[in-house]
LODO-793802 format. One record per atom (N, C-alpha, C): x, y, z. Coordinates in steps of 0.1 Angstrom, whole numbers, padded with zeros to 4 digits, always signed. Atoms other than C-alpha are relative to their C-alpha. Layout:
N
XYZ ...
//
This chain:
336
-0001-0012-0008 +0324-0340+0587 +0000-0004+0015 +0000+0001-0015 +0332-0337+0624 -0006+0013+0006 +0003-0011-0008 +0318-0314+0651 +0011+0010+0000 -0012-0011-0001 +0340-0281+0653 -0005+0012+0008 +0005-0013-0006 +0338-0253+0678 +0000+0011-0010 +0003-0011+0010 +0326-0222+0660 -0007-0003-0011 +0009+0004+0011 +0305-0241+0636 -0013-0005+0005 +0014+0004-0004 +0268-0249+0636 +0000-0016-0002 +0005+0015+0002 +0253-0285+0641 -0014+0000+0003 +0016+0003-0002 +0219-0299+0644 -0001-0011+0008 +0004+0010-0008 +0202-0321+0667 -0004-0012-0008 +0004+0012+0008 +0200-0357+0655 -0008-0010+0008 +0009+0009-0006 +0178-0372+0681 -0014+0008+0001 +0014-0006-0001 +0141-0366+0686 -0002+0012+0009 -0001-0011-0011 +0146-0345+0718 +0013-0001+0007 -0013-0001-0007 +0179-0334+0732 -0002+0009+0012 +0002-0007-0012 +0180-0322+0767 +0014+0010+0003 -0011-0010-0003 +0202-0289+0774 +0002+0001+0015 -0003+0000-0014 +0221-0292+0808 +0008+0011+0004 -0006-0011-0005 +0234-0267+0830 +0017-0002+0001 -0014+0004+0001 +0268-0285+0831 +0001-0016+0002 +0002+0015+0001 +0277-0321+0827 +0002-0007+0014 -0002+0005-0015 +0286-0326+0865 -0012+0000+0007 +0012-0001-0006 +0251-0318+0872 -0009-0012-0003 +0008+0012+0005 +0236-0349+0854 +0000-0011+0012 +0002+0010-0010 +0222-0375+0879 -0002-0014-0007 +0002+0014+0005 +0220-0413+0875 -0013-0002-0007 +0014+0002+0006 +0182-0410+0867 +0001+0006-0013 +0000-0007+0012 +0192-0389+0838 +0004-0008-0012 -0007+0009+0010 +0209-0417+0819 -0009-0002-0015 +0007+0003+0012 +0180-0424+0794 -0001+0013-0010 +0000-0011+0007 +0181-0388+0783 +0013+0003-0007 -0014-0003+0005 +0219-0388+0774 +0003-0009-0012 -0003+0008+0010 +0218-0416+0749 -0003+0005-0013 +0004-0004+0013 +0216-0414+0711 -0003-0013-0007 +0012-0009-0002 +0187-0420+0706 -0003+0001+0015 +0003-0003-0014 +0176-0405+0738 -0015-0006+0001 +0015+0005-0003 +0144-0420+0755 -0006+0009+0010 +0005-0012-0007 +0128-0389+0768 -0012-0006+0008 +0011+0004-0008 +0097-0407+0778 +0004-0010+0011 -0006+0008-0010 +0116-0434+0798 +0005+0009+0011 -0006-0009-0010 +0135-0406+0814 -0010+0007+0010 +0009-0007-0007 +0106-0387+0826 -0008-0008+0010 +0008+0010-0009 +0086-0417+0838 +0007-0007+0010 -0008+0006-0012 +0115-0428+0858 +0005+0009+0010 -0002-0009-0010 +0118-0396+0878 -0013+0003+0010 +0010-0004-0009 +0099-0387+0909 -0004+0015-0002 +0005-0014+0003 +0080-0353+0912 +0011+0009+0004 -0011-0009-0003 +0111-0337+0928 +0011-0001-0009 -0010+0000+0009 +0135-0349+0904 -0005+0005-0015 +0005-0006+0013 +0113-0336+0875 +0001+0015+0000 -0001-0015+0000 +0119-0300+0888 +0014+0003+0003 -0014-0003-0002 +0157-0303+0891 +0004+0010-0008 -0005-0013+0007 +0175-0271+0880 +0013-0005-0009 -0012+0003+0008 +0203-0292+0862 -0006+0001-0014 +0005-0002+0014 +0179-0290+0830 -0004+0015-0002 +0002-0013+0003 +0179-0258+0813 -0011+0001-0011 +0009+0000+0011 +0158-0266+0781 +0001-0012-0009 -0001+0011+0010 +0153-0291+0753 -0001+0005-0013 -0001-0004+0015 +0159-0290+0716 -0006-0012-0008 +0006+0010+0009 +0140-0308+0688 +0009-0004-0010 -0006+0005+0011 +0152-0329+0660 +0003+0009-0011 -0003-0009+0010 +0170-0307+0634 +0002+0015+0005 -0003-0013-0005 +0173-0278+0657 +0014+0006-0002 -0013-0005+0003 +0204-0257+0650 +0006+0006+0014 -0008-0005-0011 +0231-0250+0676 +0013+0004-0006 -0013-0004+0003 +0264-0232+0676 +0009-0007+0009 -0009+0007-0010 +0290-0254+0690 +0012+0011+0004 -0011-0008-0008 +0315-0234+0714 +0009-0007+0004 -0010+0008-0006 +0335-0261+0730 -0003-0014-0001 +0001+0014+0000 +0340-0298+0728 +0009-0007+0011 -0008+0007-0010 +0352-0320+0757 +0005-0013-0003 -0003+0013+0004 +0372-0351+0755 -0010-0012+0005 +0010+0010-0004 +0345-0369+0775 -0013-0001-0008 +0013+0002+0009 +0318-0365+0748 -0010+0010+0001 +0009-0010-0002 +0302-0333+0759 +0003+0011-0009 -0002-0012+0009 +0296-0302+0736 -0008+0011+0007 +0007-0012-0004 +0289-0267+0749 -0005+0006-0013 +0007-0006+0013 +0265-0251+0724 -0008+0012+0005 +0010-0010-0002 +0243-0221+0720 -0011-0004-0009 +0013+0005+0007 +0207-0231+0710 -0006+0014-0007 +0002-0013+0006 +0204-0203+0684 -0015+0003-0004 +0015-0002+0002 +0166-0210+0678 -0008+0001+0013 +0006-0003-0013 +0159-0203+0715 +0006+0013+0006 -0007-0013-0005 +0166-0166+0722 -0001+0001+0015 -0003-0001-0014 +0179-0160+0756 +0008+0014+0003 -0010-0012-0002 +0190-0123+0757 +0007+0003+0013 -0006-0001-0012 +0197-0123+0793 +0011-0008+0003 -0012+0010-0001 +0222-0151+0790 +0009+0001-0011 -0010-0002+0011 +0237-0147+0756 -0008+0004-0012 +0009-0007+0012 +0226-0125+0725 +0000-0010-0010 +0002+0010+0012 +0231-0156+0702 -0010-0011+0003 +0010+0010-0003 +0208-0180+0720 +0002-0005+0013 +0000+0006-0013 +0204-0202+0749 +0012-0010+0002 -0013+0008-0002 +0238-0217+0762 -0002-0011+0009 +0001+0011-0008 +0243-0251+0776 +0007-0011-0004 -0009+0012+0004 +0258-0286+0774 -0010-0010-0005 +0007+0010+0007 +0246-0315+0752 +0011-0013-0001 -0008+0011+0005 +0260-0350+0746 +0005+0002-0015 -0005-0001+0013 +0282-0346+0715 -0008-0009-0010 +0007+0011+0010 +0265-0378+0700 -0013+0003-0003 +0013-0004+0003 +0232-0361+0700 -0001+0010-0011 -0001-0010+0011 +0245-0337+0673 +0006-0005-0013 -0008+0003+0013 +0257-0339+0637 +0002+0013-0006 -0002-0014+0007 +0273-0311+0617 -0010+0003-0009 +0010-0007+0009 +0249-0288+0599 +0003-0003-0015 -0003+0002+0014 +0245-0297+0562 +0005+0013-0006 -0004-0011+0007 +0262-0274+0538 -0011+0008-0006 +0011-0007+0007 +0229-0265+0521 -0013-0004+0008 +0012+0002-0009 +0203-0265+0549 -0013+0003-0006 +0013-0005+0006 +0167-0263+0543 -0003+0014+0004 +0001-0013-0005 +0155-0227+0546 -0010+0000+0011 +0009-0002-0011 +0137-0214+0576 -0013+0006-0006 +0011-0006+0005 +0100-0204+0572 +0001+0014-0002 -0002-0014+0003 +0097-0169+0558 -0002+0010+0011 +0003-0009-0011 +0082-0153+0588 +0005-0004+0014 -0007+0004-0012 +0103-0171+0615 +0012+0007+0001 -0012-0005-0003 +0130-0150+0629 +0006-0003+0013 -0004+0005-0013 +0150-0167+0656 +0005+0011+0009 -0004-0011-0010 +0163-0133+0671 -0012+0009+0003 +0012-0009-0003 +0127-0118+0672 -0012-0009+0004 +0012+0007-0005 +0095-0126+0689 -0009-0003-0011 +0010+0001+0010 +0075-0122+0659 +0004+0007-0013 -0005-0005+0013 +0082-0116+0623 -0013+0000-0009 +0012-0002+0009 +0058-0104+0596 +0002-0011-0012 -0002+0011+0012 +0050-0128+0567 +0008+0007-0012 -0007-0004+0012 +0068-0124+0535 -0008+0010-0008 +0008-0012+0008 +0059-0093+0513 -0008-0007-0011 +0010+0005+0010 +0030-0098+0488 +0008-0004-0013 -0007+0003+0012 +0055-0097+0459 +0011-0010+0000 -0009+0011-0001 +0078-0125+0472 -0006-0012-0009 +0003+0011+0008 +0079-0155+0448 -0005-0010+0008 +0005+0012-0008 +0059-0184+0459 +0011-0010+0002 -0011+0011-0002 +0078-0212+0475 -0001-0012-0011 -0001+0011+0009 +0090-0240+0452 -0009-0011+0003 +0008+0011-0003 +0066-0269+0450 +0002-0012-0007 -0003+0012+0006 +0067-0305+0441 -0010-0003-0011 +0009+0002+0011 +0048-0322+0413 -0014-0001+0004 +0013-0001-0005 +0017-0323+0434 -0004+0013+0005 +0005-0014-0005 +0018-0286+0443 +0004+0001+0014 -0003-0001-0015 +0032-0293+0479 +0013+0007+0001 -0013-0007-0001 +0059-0270+0491 +0012-0010+0003 -0013+0008-0003 +0095-0284+0492 +0008+0006+0011 -0007-0003-0013 +0105-0264+0522 -0003-0008+0012 +0001+0011-0011 +0105-0280+0557 -0014+0000+0004 +0014+0003-0006 +0072-0296+0567 +0000+0001+0015 +0001-0002-0013 +0061-0292+0602 -0007-0012+0007 +0007+0010-0006 +0051-0320+0625 -0012+0006+0009 +0012-0006-0006 +0015-0314+0637 -0006-0010+0011 +0004+0010-0011 +0010-0347+0657 +0008+0003+0011 -0004-0004-0012 +0016-0343+0693 +0014-0009+0003 -0012+0010+0000 +0042-0374+0691 -0002-0009-0012 +0001+0010+0011 +0051-0394+0660 +0013-0006+0000 -0014+0007+0002 +0079-0416+0648 +0004+0001-0015 -0005+0002+0014 +0101-0417+0616 +0003-0015-0002 -0001+0015+0003 +0100-0452+0600 +0008-0003-0012 -0009+0005+0010 +0123-0472+0578 -0006+0000-0015 +0008+0002+0012 +0096-0476+0552 -0015+0003+0003 +0014-0003-0003 +0059-0468+0548 -0006-0012+0008 +0005+0009-0010 +0043-0487+0578 +0010-0009+0005 -0012+0008-0005 +0078-0500+0587 +0004+0002+0013 -0006-0001-0013 +0099-0503+0617 +0003+0014+0003 -0006-0013-0005 +0104-0471+0637 +0014+0002+0001 -0015-0002-0002 +0139-0457+0635 +0002+0012+0009 +0000-0011-0008 +0134-0424+0652 -0013+0002+0007 +0012-0001-0006 +0107-0425+0678 -0001+0014+0008 +0003-0012-0009 +0092-0396+0700 +0004+0013-0007 -0002-0012+0007 +0094-0370+0673 -0011+0010+0004 +0008-0009-0007 +0076-0339+0688 -0007+0010-0009 +0007-0012+0006 +0050-0314+0677 +0010+0012-0003 -0008-0011+0004 +0067-0285+0659 +0013-0003-0005 -0013+0004+0007 +0097-0304+0645 -0002+0002-0015 +0000-0002+0016 +0106-0293+0610 +0008-0011-0006 -0006+0012+0007 +0115-0320+0585 +0000+0004-0015 -0002-0004+0013 +0128-0315+0550 -0006-0012-0009 +0005+0010+0007 +0108-0335+0524 +0009-0006-0010 -0008+0009+0008 +0123-0362+0504 -0006-0006-0013 +0006+0006+0011 +0098-0369+0478 -0015+0000+0001 +0014+0001+0000 +0061-0372+0471 -0006-0011+0011 +0007+0011-0010 +0037-0393+0495 -0002-0011-0008 +0004+0014+0007 +0032-0430+0488 -0010-0007+0012 +0010+0007-0008 +0001-0447+0503 -0002+0006+0015 +0002-0007-0013 -0004-0419+0530 +0012+0002+0008 -0013-0001-0008 +0032-0419+0540 +0008+0010-0008 -0010-0010+0006 +0057-0390+0533 +0014-0003+0004 -0015+0001-0003 +0095-0394+0530 +0005+0013+0005 -0006-0012-0004 +0116-0369+0548 +0016-0003+0002 -0014+0000-0004 +0153-0362+0554 +0002+0003+0015 -0002-0003-0013 +0163-0364+0590 +0015+0001+0004 -0016+0001-0002 +0197-0354+0605 +0006-0012+0006 -0005+0012-0006 +0221-0381+0611 -0004-0014-0007 +0003+0011+0007 +0203-0405+0588 +0004+0001-0015 -0004+0000+0015 +0217-0417+0554 -0010-0002-0011 +0012+0002+0010 +0184-0423+0538 -0013+0004+0004 +0013-0006-0003 +0149-0409+0538 -0007-0010+0010 +0010+0008-0008 +0125-0420+0565 -0013+0005-0001 +0014-0001+0004 +0088-0421+0565 -0009+0003+0012 +0010+0001-0011 +0059-0409+0586 -0013+0004-0007 +0014-0002+0006 +0022-0406+0582 -0002+0014-0006 +0003-0013+0005 +0013-0378+0558 -0008+0009+0009 +0010-0009-0008 -0015-0367+0582 +0007+0004+0013 -0006-0005-0012 +0010-0361+0609 +0009+0013-0004 -0008-0011+0004 +0026-0332+0588 -0010+0011-0005 +0007-0011+0006 +0013-0298+0578 +0011+0008-0009 -0009-0007+0007 +0029-0275+0552 +0005+0012+0009 -0005-0011-0006 +0052-0247+0563 -0011+0011+0002 +0009-0010+0000 +0030-0218+0576 +0006+0013-0009 -0004-0012+0010 +0029-0186+0552 -0005+0011+0007 +0003-0011-0007 +0016-0162+0577 -0001-0003+0014 +0001+0002-0015 +0016-0156+0615 -0014-0004+0003 +0011+0006-0004 -0012-0175+0633 -0008+0011+0009 +0008-0008-0009 -0040-0159+0655 +0005-0006+0014 -0003+0006-0014 -0034-0163+0693 -0009-0011+0003 +0010+0010-0002 -0065-0184+0694 +0005-0013-0005 -0005+0011+0006 -0049-0208+0670 +0010-0007+0009 -0011+0003-0009 -0018-0211+0693 -0006-0007+0011 +0006+0006-0012 -0040-0218+0722 -0005-0013-0002 +0005+0013+0003 -0057-0246+0704 +0011-0011+0000 -0013+0010+0000 -0023-0263+0699 +0005-0001+0014 -0004+0001-0014 -0012-0256+0735 -0010-0009+0007 +0009+0007-0007 -0044-0272+0748 +0001-0015-0003 -0003+0013+0002 -0035-0304+0731 +0010-0006+0009 -0010+0005-0009 -0007-0307+0757 -0006-0001+0014 +0006+0000-0013 -0031-0307+0786 +0003-0013+0007 -0003+0012-0009 -0021-0332+0814 +0014-0005-0003 -0014+0003+0002 +0015-0334+0801 +0007+0004+0014 -0007-0004-0014 +0038-0335+0833 +0007+0012-0001 -0010-0010-0001 +0055-0306+0844 +0013-0003+0002 -0013+0003-0001 +0092-0308+0839 +0008+0012-0002 -0009-0013+0000 +0117-0280+0847 +0008-0001-0012 -0009-0001+0013 +0133-0269+0813 -0006-0009-0011 +0005+0007+0011 +0110-0293+0793 -0007+0008-0011 +0006-0003+0013 +0100-0287+0757 -0005-0009-0008 +0003+0010+0009 +0083-0316+0746 -0015-0005+0006 +0014+0005-0004 +0049-0337+0749 +0001-0009+0009 -0001+0009-0011 +0064-0359+0775 +0002+0008+0013 -0001-0008-0011 +0072-0330+0799 +0003+0014-0003 +0001-0014+0007 +0070-0293+0796 +0000+0010+0013 +0002-0009-0010 +0075-0261+0819 -0010+0011-0006 +0009-0010+0004 +0054-0229+0817 +0004+0007-0012 -0005-0008+0012 +0076-0209+0792 +0002-0010-0013 -0002+0011+0011 +0083-0242+0772 -0013-0002-0007 +0013+0001+0005 +0045-0245+0767 -0002+0010-0011 +0002-0012+0008 +0044-0210+0753 +0009-0001-0014 -0010+0001+0012 +0076-0214+0731 -0004-0010-0010 +0003+0012+0008 +0065-0248+0718 -0014+0004-0009 +0011-0003+0007 +0030-0237+0708 +0002+0009-0011 -0003-0009+0010 +0042-0207+0689 +0009-0005-0011 -0011+0006+0008 +0071-0226+0674 -0008-0010-0011 +0008+0009+0010 +0045-0251+0657 -0004+0009-0011 +0003-0009+0012 +0035-0220+0635 +0011+0008-0005 -0012-0008+0005 +0071-0210+0628 +0004+0014+0005 -0004-0012-0007 +0072-0181+0653 +0008-0002+0011 -0011+0003-0011 +0102-0181+0676 -0002+0011+0011 +0000-0009-0012 +0097-0166+0710 +0011-0003+0008 -0011+0003-0009 +0124-0164+0736 -0004-0012+0008 +0002+0012-0007 +0128-0195+0758 -0005+0003+0014 +0003-0002-0014 +0123-0181+0793 -0011+0011+0002 +0011-0008+0000 +0093-0163+0806 +0003+0015+0002 -0003-0012-0001 +0110-0131+0816 +0004+0006-0014 -0002-0006+0013 +0124-0127+0781 -0011-0001-0010 +0012-0001+0008 +0090-0136+0766 -0008+0012+0003 +0007-0012-0002 +0076-0107+0784 +0005+0012-0007 -0007-0011+0006 +0103-0084+0770 -0003+0001-0016 +0001+0002+0014 +0095-0097+0735 -0014+0000-0005 +0014+0001+0004 +0057-0093+0735 -0006+0015+0004 +0005-0012-0001 +0034-0063+0736 -0009+0002+0013 +0010-0001-0013 +0017-0053+0771 -0012+0006-0006 +0014-0005+0002 -0020-0048+0771 -0005+0005+0014 +0008-0003-0014 -0042-0031+0797 -0007-0012+0004 +0008+0011-0006 -0057-0057+0820 -0015+0002-0004 +0016-0002+0005 -0093-0063+0809 -0002-0001-0015 +0002-0002+0015 -0085-0059+0771 +0006-0014-0006 -0005+0012+0004 -0068-0094+0769 -0010-0009-0008 +0007+0008+0008 -0082-0119+0743 +0004-0015+0001 -0004+0014+0000 -0082-0157+0742 +0013-0003-0009 -0013+0003+0005 -0046-0169+0734 +0011+0011+0002 -0011-0010-0006 -0029-0137+0749 +0008-0008+0010 -0009+0005-0010 -0004-0143+0776 -0001+0008+0013 +0000-0006-0013 -0006-0137+0813 +0015-0002+0007 -0013+0000-0007 +0027-0129+0833 -0001+0003+0015 +0003+0000-0014 +0032-0133+0870 +0015+0002+0005 -0012-0003-0008 +0059-0119+0894 -0004+0004+0014 +0001-0003-0013 +0063-0115+0930 +0005+0015+0003 -0005-0013-0002 +0069-0079+0944 +0014+0002-0001 -0014-0002+0001 +0104-0067+0934 +0009-0011-0007 -0007+0011+0005 +0112-0098+0916 -0003-0001-0016 +0002+0001+0014 +0115-0107+0879 -0012-0010-0003 +0010+0009+0004 +0088-0126+0860 +0004-0015+0004 -0002+0014-0002 +0086-0162+0871 -0010-0010-0007 +0009+0009+0006 +0056-0176+0854 -0008+0006-0012 +0008-0004+0013 +0035-0175+0822 -0011-0010-0003 +0010+0010+0004 +0003-0189+0809 -0008+0006-0011 +0008-0005+0012 -0023-0186+0780 -0013+0005+0007 +0013-0005-0003 -0054-0165+0784 -0010-0011-0007 +0007+0010+0006 -0079-0194+0780 -0015+0004-0003 +0013-0005+0000 -0112-0174+0782 -0001+0015+0001 +0001-0014-0002 -0122-0139+0777 -0004+0005+0013 +0004-0003-0015 -0123-0122+0810 -0013+0008+0002 +0013-0007-0004 -0154-0111+0827 +0001+0006+0015 -0004-0006-0014 -0141-0088+0854 +0012-0007+0005 -0013+0004-0006 -0109-0091+0876 -0002-0014+0006 +0000+0012-0009 -0124-0121+0895 -0003-0013-0009 +0005+0011+0007 -0133-0143+0865 +0011-0003-0013 -0010+0002+0010 -0100-0149+0846 +0003-0015-0002 -0003+0014+0000 -0090-0184+0832 +0013-0001-0007 -0014+0000+0005 -0055-0196+0823 +0002-0015-0004 -0006+0014+0003 -0040-0227+0805 +0015+0001+0001 -0014-0002-0003 -0005-0232+0819 +0006-0014+0003 -0006+0011-0007 +0021-0257+0829 +0003+0004+0014 -0001-0004-0013 +0018-0256+0865 +0009-0007+0010 -0011+0006-0008 +0046-0262+0889 -0008-0007+0013 +0007+0005-0011 +0021-0267+0919 -0009-0013-0002 +0007+0014+0004 -0001-0294+0900 +0009-0008-0007 -0009+0009+0007 +0029-0308+0882 -0006-0005-0014 +0005+0004+0014 +0011-0309+0849 -0006+0013-0007 +0007-0010+0008 -0005-0287+0822 -0015-0002+0003 +0015-0002-0002 -0041-0276+0830 -0006+0012-0004 +0008-0012+0003 -0067-0252+0822 -0009+0002+0014 +0009-0004-0013 -0084-0235+0853 -0003+0014+0002 +0003-0014-0005 -0100-0204+0868 +0014+0003+0008 -0014-0006-0007 -0069-0182+0879 -0003+0000+0015 +0002+0001-0014 -0066-0190+0917 +0005+0014+0006 -0002-0013-0008 -0064-0162+0941 +0015+0002+0003 -0013-0004-0002 -0027-0166+0948 +0008+0003-0013 -0004-0004+0013 -0021-0164+0911 -0002+0014-0003 +0004-0015+0003 -0041-0132+0907 +0007+0009+0008 -0008-0009-0008 -0021-0118+0935 +0013+0005-0007 -0014-0002+0007 +0011-0121+0914 -0001+0005-0014 +0003-0003+0013 -0005-0112+0881 +0005+0015-0002 -0006-0014+0002 +0016-0083+0866 -0004+0005-0013 +0002-0005+0013 +0002-0081+0830 -0005-0010-0009 +0004+0008+0010 -0013-0094+0800 +0007+0004-0013 -0007-0004+0013 +0007-0094+0766 -0006-0007-0012 +0006+0007+0014 +0000-0102+0730 +0013-0002-0009 -0012+0002+0010 +0025-0117+0705 -0002+0007-0013 
//
């Protein structure tokens, strides 16, 4: 099968970067364009200013679905990332450009999406109580997509063998290919003609119910000190809305990609009633929301709020007391 406009494809590299246009790509971006992409080398090779270049729109994880809308002779594909809602840009998902070599046609019989994950919605209810249980393997493990719980892992040719796909990120969904062997589990990966292996401890079963906000905060806190990268959605580099999107994605809940859309897809709360794991939103007077972070401690009055966020100023993910200038632009707390 070949990529075709109007049909879906899936990402075949660990992390694919979504670009504003092919002409915006810089020489420093070369490692992110290959198949496989070397996102770690790409980010480490950029200076602080290059890490916030607006040529990057977002990033997509291994197996993530896209709708191909155009193919160029020079090897670029225009796509819509259908698992990253972006209502202000395209009702189908987040639009942008990817190297076509980082995609493969979507299988005719793809693995099912977790029951409570709805790409067009911020939050979906768990399956009804009378829904039949998910099929299980001979050891009682679900056969639906498993979820990577390691911050970063790799897929190997054999148990404890050579890595084939490095840099697989937290929240990636992988289809099981059989029972575990000696602590390693086989999985199917897009673009690979045989099962690959990763440590069974790096995977968790698909979630069966929405998590608590505190559970999501715990995952987000594992990304503390990750570099701030504009458009980033990985454990190598991430931005403020990417941190929120990725942490919730780990639990099968799909939030929009950008902060302003995330505000529209969540429930506002009176300030002072927020709880750990809720979300703070920030905007300057008369402007749209430009920043988001997790409530990292129960507030004790207006002067004692704490936030976990990917911070442009500090160029990393950190947890801190909310600075005065942030408090001045705080416009609300929301709950997923």
